[in-house]
C-alpha positions as semicolon CSV with decimal commas, in nm:
position;residue;x (nm);y (nm);z (nm)
1;M;18,281;6,072;1,311
2;N;18,049;5,959;1,032
3;Y;18,205;5,775;0,672
4;A;18,070;5,839;0,332
5;E;18,165;5,558;0,170
6;L;18,405;5,239;0,226
7;K;18,536;5,076;-0,133
8;S;18,682;4,720;-0,047
9;H;18,869;4,740;-0,375
10;D;19,009;5,084;-0,467
11;I;19,299;5,077;-0,761
12;A;19,301;5,456;-0,827
13;N;19,349;5,577;-0,466
14;G;19,717;5,448;-0,405
15;P;19,929;5,175;-0,546
16;G;19,780;4,809;-0,619
17;V;19,453;4,725;-0,467
18;R;19,355;4,911;-0,151
19;V;19,064;4,951;0,078
20;S;18,929;5,302;0,036
21;L;18,771;5,499;0,343
22;F;18,565;5,809;0,267
23;V;18,511;6,011;0,563
24;S;18,238;6,255;0,584
25;G;18,325;6,649;0,718
26;C;18,527;6,882;0,516
27;T;18,547;7,307;0,612
28;H;18,848;7,334;0,291
29;H;18,484;7,330;-0,007
30;C;18,728;7,317;-0,234
31;K;18,598;7,452;-0,569
32;D;18,534;7,171;-0,800
33;C;18,545;6,905;-0,514
34;F;18,471;6,548;-0,649
35;N;18,274;6,477;-0,339
36;K;18,110;6,778;-0,234
37;E;17,841;6,540;-0,051
38;A;18,074;6,421;0,179
39;W;18,138;6,821;0,354
40;D;17,876;6,734;0,538
41;F;17,998;6,568;0,928
42;D;17,667;6,432;0,940
43;Y;17,652;6,314;0,618
44;G;17,669;5,886;0,561
45;K;17,707;5,666;0,853
46;P;17,830;5,631;1,205
47;F;18,191;5,523;1,212
48;D;18,258;5,242;1,523
49;Q;18,418;4,906;1,625
50;G;18,194;4,761;1,389
51;V;18,283;4,919;1,084
52;I;18,688;4,912;1,226
53;D;18,651;4,510;1,247
54;H;18,484;4,507;0,906
55;I;18,801;4,691;0,725
56;L;19,022;4,470;0,916
57;E;18,846;4,180;0,755
58;L;18,846;4,373;0,465
59;L;19,263;4,425;0,447
60;K;19,297;4,036;0,491
61;P;19,356;3,866;0,207
62;A;19,714;3,946;0,098
63;Y;19,691;4,100;-0,227
64;I;19,528;4,403;-0,061
65;K;19,807;4,651;-0,028
66;G;19,683;4,903;0,221
67;I;19,400;5,118;0,294
68;T;19,359;5,504;0,244
69;Y;19,175;5,799;0,393
70;L;18,984;6,020;0,188
71;G;18,727;6,253;0,261
72;G;18,558;6,470;0,315
73;E;18,888;6,532;0,556
74;P;19,012;6,280;0,728
75;L;19,245;6,506;0,944
76;D;18,981;6,769;1,057
77;P;19,022;6,740;1,413
78;R;18,666;6,584;1,468
79;N;18,787;6,267;1,252
80;Q;19,119;6,215;1,424
81;P;19,026;6,065;1,690
82;A;18,875;5,776;1,530
83;L;19,091;5,778;1,209
84;L;19,367;5,761;1,515
85;E;19,225;5,454;1,632
86;L;19,181;5,260;1,320
87;S;19,530;5,315;1,210
88;R;19,619;5,159;1,576
89;Q;19,461;4,882;1,469
90;I;19,549;4,797;1,169
91;Q;19,956;4,867;1,234
92;A;19,876;4,593;1,524
93;A;19,675;4,340;1,285
94;Y;19,863;4,374;0,969
95;P;20,199;4,622;1,010
96;E;20,309;4,492;0,607
97;K;19,992;4,673;0,526
98;S;20,042;5,084;0,397
99;I;19,815;5,333;0,507
100;W;19,788;5,620;0,272
101;C;19,630;5,965;0,380
102;F;19,476;6,248;0,138
103;T;19,421;6,592;0,320
104;G;19,322;6,956;0,222
105;Y;19,571;7,060;0,507
106;V;19,946;7,130;0,418
107;L;20,159;6,914;0,650
108;E;20,364;7,231;0,783
109;D;20,038;7,377;0,907
110;L;19,899;7,022;1,001
111;L;20,234;6,960;1,258
112;E;20,207;7,338;1,414
113;R;19,886;7,251;1,562
114;E;19,675;6,960;1,579
115;A;19,678;6,780;1,887
116;V;19,698;6,437;1,769
117;I;19,846;6,467;1,459
118;P;20,194;6,378;1,574
119;E;20,162;6,010;1,607
120;L;19,890;5,970;1,381
121;L;20,128;6,077;1,117
122;T;20,352;5,781;1,254
123;Y;20,089;5,566;1,099
124;F;20,105;5,694;0,742
125;D;20,351;5,568;0,454
126;V;20,214;5,848;0,198
127;L;20,028;6,198;0,316
128;V;19,922;6,370;0,051
129;D;19,857;6,707;0,145
130;G;19,707;7,014;0,004
131;P;19,426;7,151;-0,118
132;F;19,238;7,066;-0,465
133;I;19,286;7,350;-0,649
134;A;19,088;7,350;-0,986
135;E;19,322;7,632;-1,163
136;Q;19,610;7,363;-1,076
137;K;19,396;7,072;-1,194
138;N;19,583;6,800;-1,391
139;L;19,495;6,483;-1,511
140;R;19,811;6,328;-1,595
141;L;19,913;6,302;-1,231
142;K;19,963;6,000;-1,023
143;F;19,748;5,956;-0,715
144;R;19,648;6,361;-0,685
145;G;19,431;6,579;-0,861
146;S;19,597;6,942;-0,847
147;E;19,976;7,051;-0,942
148;N;20,021;7,206;-0,554
149;Q;19,964;6,904;-0,395
150;R;20,246;6,672;-0,280
151;L;20,266;6,260;-0,235
152;L;20,512;6,252;0,109
153;D;20,690;5,959;0,200
154;M;20,597;6,021;0,538
155;K;20,839;5,788;0,701
156;K;21,154;5,972;0,594
157;T;21,014;6,312;0,621
158;L;20,905;6,237;0,999
159;S;21,293;6,067;1,038
160;C;21,446;6,372;0,878
161;G;21,231;6,641;0,948
162;S;21,131;6,799;0,627
163;A;20,928;6,686;0,368
164;V;21,092;6,379;0,202
165;L;20,830;6,343;-0,149
166;W;20,706;5,955;-0,227
167;E;20,855;5,813;-0,507
168;D;20,710;5,537;-0,639
169;S;20,896;5,202;-0,714
170;P;20,875;4,983;-1,043
C-alpha cells in the first residue's frame, strides 16, 4: 500500500484533534472528488512498519482523539491488509483512541464480499460509507460531503446486525 498524505493534526475528519491517513488507490472515481491524485495506487509513499511506528507516535498525546482513514479508498482490497495491521497495533497501544474510516463502498456490500473486512470493521468506531455524489453535495453536513453518505456507529452496528447511525455527543 502507498499513502498520499499523513496529517498529524486534523479537525475536519472526525471529532476532536485527529491524525488522518490518506491512502492511495481508488477505483470509484467519483465526479468532483476532492482528492483525484490519490486515485493512483502508486501515488505517494510506501506504507510500512516505519510509517506505522510514526503514526503510533503521533497518536501518543492525550489531546489526539484518534485516527481517520481516508483516500483514495481505504477499503479497496489492496489496502485492507495494511490497514488491518495498523488498526491492530493502534488498538493494542491506544484502546481509548477512536478509529474512523471513510469509504466509497456501502457497508452492506462490503460485508458480502471482502475477505478481511469482518475483522477490520471491528476496529472502527465510525464508518462513513457511500460514494461521494456531486449532485447530493451538501456543505452543511457534518463529517461527510453528500447526503447519501452515512455515519455508522460500528460497535452498535456489529452488535445488533444492522446499520446504526452515529450520534455526535455534546
